[in-house]
C-alpha positions as CSV (number, residue, x, y, z in Angstrom):
1,M,-15.9,-39.5,5.6
2,N,-13.4,-37.6,3.5
3,N,-16.3,-36.8,1.1
4,I,-16.4,-40.2,-0.6
5,D,-19.3,-40.4,-3.0
6,I,-21.5,-43.4,-2.2
7,L,-23.3,-44.5,-5.4
8,Y,-25.1,-47.6,-3.9
9,E,-25.4,-49.5,-0.7
10,D,-27.3,-52.5,0.5
11,N,-26.6,-55.4,2.9
12,H,-24.2,-57.0,0.4
13,L,-22.5,-54.2,-1.5
14,L,-21.0,-50.8,-1.3
15,V,-20.4,-49.0,-4.6
16,V,-18.3,-45.7,-4.5
17,N,-16.6,-43.2,-6.6
18,K,-12.9,-43.3,-5.7
19,P,-11.2,-39.9,-5.8
20,A,-8.0,-39.5,-7.7
21,N,-4.7,-39.9,-5.8
22,L,-6.3,-41.9,-3.0
23,P,-4.8,-45.4,-2.5
24,V,-7.3,-48.2,-2.5
25,C,-5.6,-49.8,0.5
26,K,-2.7,-49.1,2.8
27,D,0.7,-48.8,1.1
28,S,4.2,-47.7,2.0
29,S,3.1,-44.0,1.9
30,N,1.0,-44.5,5.0
31,D,-1.5,-42.0,3.5
32,P,-5.2,-42.4,4.2
33,D,-6.7,-45.1,2.0
34,L,-10.2,-45.9,0.7
35,L,-10.6,-49.3,2.3
36,T,-9.9,-47.9,5.8
37,I,-12.1,-44.9,5.2
38,L,-15.0,-47.0,4.1
39,K,-14.6,-49.5,7.0
40,E,-14.7,-46.5,9.4
41,Y,-17.9,-45.2,7.6
42,L,-19.6,-48.6,8.1
43,K,-18.5,-48.9,11.7
44,N,-19.9,-45.5,12.6
45,K,-23.1,-45.8,10.5
46,Y,-24.1,-49.2,11.9
47,N,-22.5,-48.9,15.4
48,K,-20.4,-52.0,14.8
49,P,-17.9,-53.1,17.4
50,G,-14.5,-54.4,16.5
51,N,-13.2,-54.8,13.0
52,V,-15.7,-54.3,10.1
53,Y,-15.5,-56.7,7.2
54,L,-15.3,-55.1,3.7
55,G,-14.0,-57.3,0.9
56,L,-11.7,-55.8,-1.8
57,V,-12.5,-57.6,-5.0
58,H,-10.8,-55.3,-7.6
59,R,-8.5,-52.3,-7.6
60,L,-7.8,-49.0,-9.2
61,D,-4.3,-47.4,-9.4
62,R,-3.8,-44.6,-6.9
63,P,-4.0,-41.8,-9.5
64,T,-7.0,-43.3,-11.2
65,E,-10.5,-42.1,-10.2
66,G,-13.8,-43.8,-10.7
67,I,-16.3,-46.5,-9.7
68,M,-15.4,-49.4,-7.4
69,V,-17.6,-52.0,-5.7
70,F,-16.7,-53.5,-2.3
71,A,-18.3,-56.6,-0.7
72,K,-19.9,-56.3,2.7
73,T,-20.0,-60.1,3.2
74,S,-17.5,-62.9,2.4
75,K,-20.1,-64.6,0.3
76,A,-20.6,-61.5,-1.8
77,A,-16.9,-61.1,-2.2
78,E,-16.6,-64.7,-3.4
79,R,-19.4,-64.3,-6.0
80,L,-18.0,-61.0,-7.3
81,S,-14.5,-62.5,-7.6
82,K,-16.0,-65.4,-9.6
83,Q,-17.7,-62.9,-12.0
84,I,-14.3,-61.2,-12.6
85,Q,-12.8,-64.6,-13.4
86,N,-15.7,-65.4,-15.7
87,K,-15.5,-62.0,-17.4
88,Q,-19.0,-61.0,-16.3
89,F,-17.6,-57.9,-14.6
90,T,-17.5,-55.1,-17.1
91,K,-15.5,-51.9,-16.6
92,T,-15.4,-49.0,-19.1
93,Y,-12.7,-46.4,-18.8
94,Y,-12.3,-43.0,-20.3
95,A,-8.9,-41.4,-20.8
96,I,-7.4,-38.4,-22.4
97,V,-4.6,-39.6,-24.6
98,L,-1.9,-37.6,-26.4
99,G,-0.9,-37.7,-30.0
100,K,-2.4,-39.2,-33.2
101,L,-4.6,-42.2,-32.8
102,K,-6.7,-44.5,-35.1
103,A,-10.4,-43.8,-34.7
104,K,-10.8,-47.3,-33.0
105,D,-8.5,-50.2,-32.5
106,T,-7.9,-53.4,-30.5
107,I,-4.3,-53.7,-29.1
108,E,-2.6,-56.7,-27.7
109,D,0.7,-57.0,-25.8
110,Y,2.4,-59.2,-23.3
111,L,3.2,-57.4,-20.0
112,I,5.4,-58.1,-17.1
113,K,5.5,-56.2,-13.8
114,D,8.7,-54.9,-12.2
115,E,8.0,-55.2,-8.5
116,A,11.0,-53.1,-7.6
117,T,9.8,-50.0,-9.5
118,N,6.0,-50.8,-9.4
119,T,5.9,-50.4,-13.2
120,S,5.0,-52.7,-16.0
121,Y,6.5,-53.0,-19.5
122,I,6.0,-54.9,-22.7
123,T,7.9,-58.2,-23.1
124,T,7.7,-61.4,-25.1
125,K,4.9,-64.0,-25.0
126,D,7.0,-66.5,-23.0
127,K,7.7,-64.0,-20.2
128,G,4.6,-61.9,-19.9
129,K,0.9,-62.0,-19.5
130,L,-1.5,-61.3,-22.4
131,A,-3.0,-57.8,-22.2
132,I,-5.8,-56.8,-24.6
133,L,-7.9,-53.6,-24.8
134,S,-10.1,-52.0,-27.4
135,Y,-10.7,-48.3,-27.7
136,E,-12.7,-45.7,-29.6
137,V,-11.8,-42.0,-30.0
138,I,-14.9,-40.0,-28.9
139,N,-13.5,-36.6,-29.8
140,S,-10.2,-34.9,-30.5
141,I,-9.0,-31.3,-29.8
142,D,-5.5,-30.4,-31.0
143,N,-3.1,-33.1,-29.5
144,L,-5.7,-34.4,-27.0
145,N,-8.1,-37.3,-27.6
146,L,-11.0,-38.3,-25.4
147,V,-10.9,-42.1,-25.6
148,K,-13.4,-44.8,-24.4
149,I,-11.6,-47.9,-23.4
150,N,-12.8,-51.5,-22.8
151,L,-10.4,-53.8,-21.0
152,H,-10.5,-57.4,-22.0
153,T,-7.8,-58.3,-19.4
154,G,-6.8,-56.6,-16.2
155,R,-3.1,-56.3,-16.0
156,H,-1.1,-53.9,-13.8
157,H,-1.0,-50.4,-15.3
158,Q,-2.3,-52.0,-18.5
159,I,-4.0,-48.9,-20.1
160,R,-1.1,-46.6,-19.3
161,V,1.6,-49.0,-20.6
162,Q,-0.2,-50.0,-23.8
163,F,-0.8,-46.5,-24.9
164,S,2.5,-45.0,-23.8
165,S,4.4,-47.8,-25.6
166,R,2.8,-46.6,-28.8
167,S,4.0,-43.0,-28.2
168,N,0.4,-42.1,-27.0
169,P,0.8,-41.5,-23.3
170,L,-2.1,-40.5,-21.1
171,Y,-2.4,-36.9,-20.1
172,G,-0.7,-36.3,-16.7
173,D,0.9,-39.7,-16.6
174,H,4.1,-39.0,-14.6
175,K,5.2,-42.7,-14.5
176,Y,5.0,-43.5,-18.2
177,N,5.4,-40.2,-20.0
178,N,9.1,-39.1,-19.8
179,Q,8.2,-35.8,-21.5
180,I,6.5,-34.5,-18.3
181,K,8.6,-32.1,-16.3
182,K,9.2,-33.1,-12.7
183,D,7.6,-29.9,-11.4
184,N,4.4,-30.7,-13.3
185,H,1.6,-31.6,-10.9
186,E,-1.2,-32.4,-13.3
187,N,-3.4,-35.4,-12.5
188,L,-3.6,-38.5,-14.6
189,A,-6.6,-38.3,-16.9
190,L,-8.0,-41.7,-16.5
191,I,-11.4,-42.6,-15.0
192,A,-13.3,-45.8,-14.4
193,K,-16.5,-44.3,-15.7
194,C,-18.9,-47.3,-16.0
195,L,-19.1,-50.6,-14.0
196,S,-21.5,-53.5,-14.6
197,F,-21.9,-56.7,-12.7
198,Y,-24.6,-59.1,-11.4
199,H,-25.8,-58.6,-7.8
200,P,-24.4,-61.5,-5.8
201,T,-27.7,-62.5,-4.3
202,T,-30.5,-61.2,-6.5
203,K,-28.6,-61.9,-9.8
204,E,-29.9,-58.5,-11.1
205,L,-27.6,-56.8,-13.6
206,L,-26.4,-53.6,-11.9
207,T,-24.8,-50.8,-14.0
208,F,-23.3,-47.6,-12.6
209,N,-22.1,-44.7,-14.6
210,I,-20.6,-41.4,-13.5
211,D,-20.0,-38.1,-15.3
212,L,-16.6,-37.0,-16.5
213,P,-14.8,-34.6,-14.2
214,K,-15.5,-30.9,-14.6
215,K,-11.8,-30.0,-14.4
216,Y,-9.2,-29.5,-17.1
217,P,-8.5,-31.2,-19.4
218,W,-11.8,-33.1,-19.2
219,N,-13.8,-29.9,-19.4
220,L,-12.5,-29.4,-23.0
221,F,-14.8,-32.2,-24.1
222,S,-17.9,-31.3,-22.1
């Protein structure tokens, strides 16, 4: 199953650790995608004929790794989506950010997405959607900062845009850091490290947490 790490599974939910550089669903690249891989996993595990239902209720950018939950029933998908709307669905990200940062801060912008280039940028209040995040610097080594980030809104490329617009791009961000050379193949240092939500049927609060990657530059902070 392409070595996808299953963190939790029951009759309603499937929680996994998405690898970096794997698209969540099919895109123009036609590369293998997480949703198709997981559907195939369920089809084989439970000997299911025909198409397998698996509800996609939230996304991660292709280069971002970390925790995602999928719904195995339409009712679970509906209830999880409602939690997202009601801000009961909590995601905590960790990133490695370049440059000098305040120890902690909350930043607000208005973002607009450019569909033609699949990028977002800061605009005015009347044109964009409100984007808010708060962060705390956990540790700093030279020009690198290990940063814990809580999203208060879920805009396209929000973390990457808000930091890069303040001259603090994420390590390995080829899309929003124009200082990276084209032959540089380092991965984006952004991980969805913690996810909390209420189980759609038992109402129990579920919290999932994964370790930071062992590879560079994450290993500088371990």
